[in-house]
Backbone as a chain_set.jsonl record, in Angstrom:
{"seq": "MAESEHYRKTASIRLSEYYETKECIVMRAVLMIIMLIGNILAIPFVNSIHPVVLSMPFFLFWLLLWMVLTPLLTWWIYRIDNNRKKERAH", "coords": {"N": [[-21.74, -42.46, -113.117], [-23.677, -43.199, -111.313], [-22.758, -44.462, -108.759], [-22.567, -42.35, -107.442], [-24.243, -41.026, -106.946], [-25.148, -42.94, -105.259], [-23.136, -42.459, -102.781], [-24.106, -40.263, -102.426], [-26.904, -40.205, -101.419], [-26.388, -41.71, -98.88], [-24.801, -40.477, -97.314], [-26.598, -38.327, -97.337], [-28.032, -39.54, -95.437], [-27.064, -40.461, -93.53], [-26.151, -38.272, -92.388], [-28.668, -37.015, -91.353], [-29.441, -38.905, -89.818], [-27.478, -38.445, -87.153], [-28.265, -35.89, -87.039], [-31.18, -36.837, -86.045], [-30.066, -38.901, -84.118], [-28.593, -36.632, -82.212], [-30.603, -34.796, -80.948], [-32.471, -36.503, -80.177], [-30.366, -36.772, -77.888], [-30.126, -34.228, -76.596], [-32.848, -33.568, -75.585], [-33.16, -35.939, -73.71], [-30.693, -35.077, -72.52], [-32.216, -32.616, -71.335], [-34.542, -33.46, -70.02], [-33.921, -34.554, -68.294], [-31.847, -32.947, -66.26], [-34.026, -31.292, -65.892], [-35.239, -32.746, -63.9], [-33.356, -32.692, -62.138], [-32.614, -30.307, -61.455], [-35.389, -30.111, -59.928], [-35.478, -31.725, -57.893], [-33.346, -31.63, -56.29], [-31.688, -29.183, -56.367], [-34.157, -27.666, -55.661], [-34.877, -27.225, -53.7], [-33.311, -26.449, -51.949], [-34.704, -23.383, -52.217], [-37.399, -24.13, -51.894], [-38.51, -24.629, -49.519], [-39.92, -24.14, -46.713], [-42.94, -23.402, -44.601], [-44.997, -22.074, -45.003], [-46.321, -20.749, -48.808], [-49.169, -22.509, -47.759], [-50.462, -25.38, -49.678], [-53.083, -26.918, -50.661], [-53.663, -28.011, -48.172], [-51.396, -28.938, -47.314], [-47.949, -28.319, -46.029], [-45.668, -26.067, -48.104], [-43.056, -27.117, -48.736], [-43.856, -29.829, -48.804], [-45.879, -30.572, -50.265], [-44.453, -29.403, -52.503], [-41.983, -32.076, -52.298], [-43.819, -34.144, -52.93], [-45.075, -33.664, -55.629], [-42.747, -33.989, -57.356], [-42.461, -36.792, -55.987], [-44.552, -37.515, -58.033], [-43.806, -36.606, -60.675], [-41.339, -36.99, -61.723], [-41.679, -40.573, -62.043], [-42.485, -39.882, -64.336], [-41.34, -38.357, -66.1], [-39.196, -39.76, -66.469], [-39.961, -42.027, -67.637], [-40.646, -40.782, -69.969], [-38.19, -39.917, -70.899], [-37.206, -42.803, -71.616], [-39.162, -43.623, -73.535], [-38.431, -42.339, -76.113], [-35.888, -43.208, -76.126], [-36.333, -46.026, -76.838], [-37.927, -46.065, -78.587], [-36.321, -44.621, -80.437], [-34.574, -46.966, -81.165], [-36.239, -48.73, -82.109], [-36.516, -47.297, -84.449], [-33.638, -48.089, -85.62], [-34.125, -50.537, -85.586], [-35.347, -50.968, -87.988]], "CA": [[-22.938, -41.379, -111.933], [-24.709, -44.456, -110.169], [-22.161, -44.754, -107.509], [-22.164, -40.873, -106.369], [-25.676, -41.035, -106.312], [-25.585, -43.716, -104.36], [-23.197, -42.065, -101.746], [-24.384, -38.483, -101.579], [-27.939, -40.969, -100.532], [-25.637, -42.488, -97.993], [-24.065, -39.226, -96.522], [-27.927, -37.734, -95.986], [-28.972, -40.417, -94.463], [-26.018, -41.09, -92.197], [-26.143, -36.593, -91.639], [-30.236, -37.298, -91.037], [-29.348, -40.059, -88.12], [-26.792, -38.12, -86.779], [-29.323, -34.878, -86.399], [-31.905, -37.407, -84.626], [-29.487, -38.941, -82.429], [-28.574, -35.449, -81.327], [-32.01, -34.126, -80.622], [-32.202, -37.452, -78.852], [-29.358, -36.948, -76.819], [-30.702, -33.068, -76.096], [-33.995, -33.872, -75.038], [-32.691, -36.95, -72.343], [-30.372, -34.162, -71.534], [-32.581, -31.55, -70.742], [-35.549, -33.985, -69.475], [-32.656, -34.856, -66.696], [-31.217, -31.507, -65.928], [-35.658, -30.751, -64.975], [-35.248, -33.808, -62.886], [-31.881, -33.001, -61.251], [-33.551, -28.838, -60.152], [-36.748, -29.755, -59.453], [-35.792, -33.321, -57.104], [-32.148, -31.418, -55.317], [-31.719, -28.066, -56.526], [-34.617, -26.159, -55.659], [-35.275, -27.803, -52.323], [-33.618, -24.882, -50.717], [-35.551, -22.408, -52.512], [-38.98, -24.39, -50.782], [-38.386, -24.876, -47.886], [-40.954, -23.325, -46.286], [-44.005, -24.342, -44.174], [-45.829, -21.295, -45.774], [-48.202, -20.983, -48.255], [-50.047, -24.186, -47.28], [-51.154, -25.424, -50.686], [-53.801, -28.729, -50.402], [-53.592, -28.236, -46.556], [-50.293, -29.454, -46.538], [-46.984, -27.169, -46.359], [-45.239, -26.384, -49.772], [-41.819, -28.363, -48.549], [-44.585, -31.493, -48.013], [-46.198, -30.15, -51.569], [-43.673, -30.026, -53.675], [-42.011, -33.425, -53.161], [-44.824, -34.439, -53.533], [-45.348, -33.035, -56.128], [-42.134, -34.797, -57.716], [-43.05, -38.081, -56.25], [-45.424, -38.238, -59.291], [-43.564, -35.935, -62.401], [-39.873, -38.085, -61.775], [-41.639, -41.55, -63.079], [-43.623, -39.622, -65.6], [-40.321, -37.52, -66.954], [-38.437, -41.229, -66.865], [-40.865, -43.036, -68.441], [-40.31, -40.245, -71.21], [-36.909, -40.571, -71.411], [-37.249, -44.302, -71.683], [-39.818, -43.596, -74.818], [-37.453, -41.846, -76.089], [-34.416, -44.399, -76.365], [-36.775, -46.916, -77.056], [-38.602, -45.186, -79.998], [-34.698, -44.644, -81.05], [-34.251, -48.42, -80.887], [-37.067, -49.326, -83.053], [-36.103, -46.841, -85.869], [-32.918, -48.473, -85.637], [-33.796, -51.834, -85.999], [-35.868, -51.359, -89.3]], "C": [[-23.634, -41.937, -110.802], [-24.107, -44.107, -108.833], [-22.106, -43.417, -106.777], [-23.075, -40.805, -106.361], [-25.942, -41.772, -105.211], [-24.836, -42.987, -103.29], [-23.295, -41.052, -101.214], [-25.977, -38.989, -100.88], [-27.184, -41.404, -98.77], [-25.549, -41.529, -97.056], [-25.24, -39.043, -96.232], [-28.024, -38.157, -95.174], [-28.082, -40.975, -92.856], [-25.976, -39.41, -91.704], [-27.703, -37.057, -90.737], [-29.877, -38.445, -89.697], [-28.815, -39.191, -87.501], [-27.803, -36.738, -86.119], [-30.507, -35.575, -85.3], [-31.525, -37.571, -83.596], [-29.028, -37.743, -81.726], [-29.441, -34.981, -80.471], [-32.422, -34.911, -79.429], [-31.621, -37.305, -77.584], [-29.607, -35.459, -75.846], [-31.985, -33.355, -75.429], [-33.772, -34.513, -73.494], [-32.042, -35.754, -71.621], [-31.111, -33.083, -70.621], [-34.328, -32.239, -69.27], [-34.648, -34.63, -67.745], [-32.046, -34.191, -66.027], [-32.898, -30.944, -65.075], [-35.446, -31.422, -63.988], [-34.665, -33.216, -61.682], [-32.42, -31.294, -60.373], [-34.936, -28.975, -59.112], [-36.368, -31.067, -57.944], [-34.702, -32.687, -55.629], [-32.034, -30.192, -55.33], [-32.221, -27.097, -56.163], [-35.14, -26.845, -54.223], [-34.976, -26.631, -51.323], [-33.951, -23.672, -50.665], [-37.484, -22.461, -52.146], [-39.202, -24.738, -49.933], [-38.382, -24.429, -46.573], [-42.256, -24.003, -46.089], [-45.553, -23.897, -44.938], [-45.5, -21.048, -46.889], [-48.276, -22.675, -47.749], [-50.75, -24.3, -48.911], [-51.856, -27.058, -50.437], [-53.965, -29.006, -49.101], [-52.652, -28.713, -46.263], [-49.069, -28.009, -46.669], [-46.487, -27.113, -47.475], [-44.187, -26.785, -49.484], [-42.973, -29.799, -48.774], [-44.81, -31.462, -49.574], [-45.062, -30.506, -52.802], [-42.743, -31.444, -53.896], [-42.782, -34.137, -52.862], [-45.337, -34.49, -55.051], [-44.092, -34.041, -57.094], [-41.85, -35.955, -57.789], [-43.59, -38.664, -57.715], [-44.725, -37.885, -60.609], [-41.983, -36.882, -62.571], [-40.187, -39.369, -62.53], [-41.99, -41.215, -64.412], [-42.216, -39.29, -66.7], [-38.89, -39.295, -67.324], [-38.691, -41.945, -67.422], [-41.031, -42.078, -69.649], [-39.289, -40.187, -71.796], [-37.111, -42.155, -71.892], [-38.09, -44.566, -72.868], [-39.022, -43.108, -75.607], [-36.299, -42.715, -76.92], [-35.217, -45.758, -77.012], [-37.779, -47.299, -78.276], [-36.959, -45.426, -80.853], [-33.895, -45.721, -81.884], [-34.612, -49.243, -81.925], [-36.649, -48.319, -84.649], [-34.624, -47.185, -86.191], [-32.699, -49.706, -86.078], [-34.626, -51.958, -87.677], [-34.72, -50.493, -90.201]], "O": [[-24.037, -41.433, -109.754], [-24.75, -43.573, -107.929], [-21.657, -43.349, -105.632], [-23.291, -40.236, -105.291], [-26.743, -41.459, -104.331], [-25.673, -42.618, -102.467], [-22.913, -40.691, -100.101], [-26.368, -38.336, -99.912], [-27.773, -41.255, -97.699], [-26.161, -41.654, -95.995], [-25.546, -39.37, -95.085], [-28.125, -37.599, -94.081], [-28.338, -41.519, -91.782], [-25.74, -39.279, -90.503], [-27.674, -37.385, -89.551], [-30.45, -38.337, -88.613], [-29.735, -38.672, -86.869], [-28.022, -36.623, -84.913], [-30.758, -35.157, -84.17], [-31.88, -37.099, -82.515], [-29.075, -37.836, -80.499], [-29.133, -34.747, -79.302], [-32.652, -34.54, -78.279], [-32.113, -37.583, -76.491], [-29.367, -35.454, -74.638], [-31.773, -33.265, -74.22], [-34.043, -33.956, -72.43], [-32.442, -35.337, -70.534], [-30.753, -32.74, -69.494], [-34.835, -31.736, -68.267], [-34.946, -34.946, -66.593], [-31.554, -34.708, -65.025], [-32.95, -30.372, -63.986], [-35.423, -30.78, -62.938], [-35.166, -33.175, -60.558], [-32.556, -31.12, -59.162], [-35.344, -28.37, -58.12], [-37.199, -31.112, -57.037], [-34.905, -32.962, -54.447], [-32.265, -29.718, -54.217], [-31.707, -25.981, -56.096], [-36.335, -26.59, -54.072], [-35.643, -26.07, -50.454], [-33.776, -22.891, -49.73], [-38.375, -21.612, -52.117], [-40.271, -25.226, -49.567], [-37.528, -24.316, -45.694], [-42.745, -24.837, -46.851], [-46.556, -24.525, -45.277], [-44.275, -20.934, -46.897], [-47.497, -23.598, -47.51], [-51.485, -23.398, -49.314], [-51.247, -28.078, -50.117], [-54.372, -30.117, -48.761], [-52.55, -29.088, -45.095], [-49.302, -26.956, -47.262], [-46.726, -28.106, -48.162], [-43.907, -27.164, -50.621], [-42.387, -30.874, -48.901], [-44.089, -32.188, -50.258], [-44.909, -31.421, -53.611], [-42.601, -31.975, -54.997], [-42.293, -35.135, -52.334], [-45.989, -35.443, -55.478], [-44.653, -34.999, -57.625], [-41.308, -36.513, -58.743], [-43.296, -39.691, -58.327], [-44.896, -38.608, -61.59], [-41.697, -37.374, -63.663], [-39.463, -39.648, -63.485], [-41.881, -41.936, -65.403], [-42.068, -39.814, -67.804], [-38.081, -39.558, -68.213], [-37.862, -42.724, -67.893], [-41.673, -42.634, -70.54], [-39.197, -40.341, -73.014], [-37.081, -42.182, -73.123], [-37.911, -45.671, -73.382], [-38.703, -44.158, -76.164], [-36.04, -42.739, -78.124], [-34.533, -46.501, -77.716], [-38.213, -48.365, -78.714], [-36.673, -46.288, -81.684], [-33.049, -45.612, -82.772], [-33.95, -50.088, -82.527], [-36.555, -48.839, -85.761], [-34.219, -46.53, -87.151], [-31.714, -50.128, -86.684], [-34.465, -52.939, -88.403], [-34.755, -50.517, -91.431]]}, "num_chains": 1, "name": "protein.A"}
């Protein structure tokens, strides 16, 4: 009986690790897709002089905005991976 209980606990731990890993993968993928859309795919749609935002053409504002957002999103992805590695080590 003790053996079956051990296997049940082991299986539930493996299953929870699978779902945590799956959540991390999905979150990383979503953040990368957001960066792809903002940096590359949206460019034809924001390529205009008007409206003017903060005394800059909208296109320039869009590029500067993503120059700030991209490192922040990349840092977020790094933190997700780093936290996951720390959890595995313990």
